[in-house]
C-alpha positions, 0 to 999 in steps of 0.5 A: 790902814790897819790900826789896833787897840792894845785892849782888843789885842790883849783880849784876843790873846787872852781868849787864845790861851797863848802867850803870843799873838801876831797881828801884823804880817808882811814879808818884811815885818811881823808884829805881835803882842807877847804877855808873860805873867808875873812869876812866869817862865819865858819859853822862847828860843832863838829866832832866825830874824832880828827882833825888837821888843818894846815893853808896854808895861810890867817889870822883868829882866832880859838876858841876851847872850851873856848880857842881862838887864832890867826892863820896864815900861818904855824899854826897847831892846834889840835882839839879833837873829839867832841870839839866845834870849829870854825874859826872867824874874818877871816881877809884874805882868809883862806886856811886850810889843814884838817886831820881827824884820823880816817877818818871823820864820822868814829865814827858817828854811834857810837855817834848816838848809844850813844856809846863812840868812838869805844865801842862795841855794848851793 
């Protein structure tokens, strides 16, 4: 069993100087912690895999495609592969668990080759 404590994950992330820390990775799933400061900017671009955000704490808005909605502790948001999305108007430090299925970047090679998800090489 692997088990993690949020405080430890936040400390590791803070020490890295990055916004995102992946702490679980298998072929079919990856999970990470994403922290954006109040007033900050979310630099992410679309991912080639489906993802789920679970907001642990903080308040912000998220825009997915043309839809925009507020998020706060307890919010869960699904973002389909390749969808434009971004957190914005971050009012309080935003702490988010991010889950990718399959693992983040698993489909990158397919996309770079011009193939849809998991398509056989032509």
